[in-house]
N, C-alpha and C positions, 0 to 999 in steps of 0.2 A: 287344514293342511299342516297344523302345528304338531300333529302326533309324531312321536318318535318311533322309528322303525328299528327293530332288533335284528341283528345278523345272526344266523345259525351257521355254525362251523362244524366240520367233521372232527371227531375226537381221534381218528385213526391216522389221518394224513395232514398235510399242511393246507388243505383246501379251507380257506378262511371264510367262504361265503357260499353255502349250499343254497340258501334262499333267505328271503326277508319275511318277517312276520310283524303284525301289529301287536303292541303290548297286551291287548285284551283277548288275544287268541288263546283258547284253552283246548286241551285234548292230547292224545298220544298218537303218533304216526310212525311208520317204518318206511325208510327209503334206502336206496342203494346210492352210495357216493359215486358220482360220475368219474372221479379221479382214481380212487383206490379200489372201487367195486365192492367194498364191504357194506353189509347191511347194518343200518344204524337205526336205533329207536330214539325218537325225540319226544320228550314229555314237556308240554307247555301248560303250566299251572301257576296261578297266582303271580303272573308277570315274571316268572322265572323259567329259564330254559335248561333242561338237563339232557345231555346226549350220551349214549352208551353204545358200544359195539355189541352186536348180537352174534352168537356163535363163537367158534374157535379162532 
């Protein structure tokens, strides 16, 4: 239970918590932000999170 949970936020709006992930999670996903409705790509590699907006 001592693992730190990382918060994933939206790069387009002020939604500071889309979901939580464990630091060991790896991969790339695309989701739609429930607040601003923009599609966001989230890359989880080497315990780092990178978010970017997809499209115009």
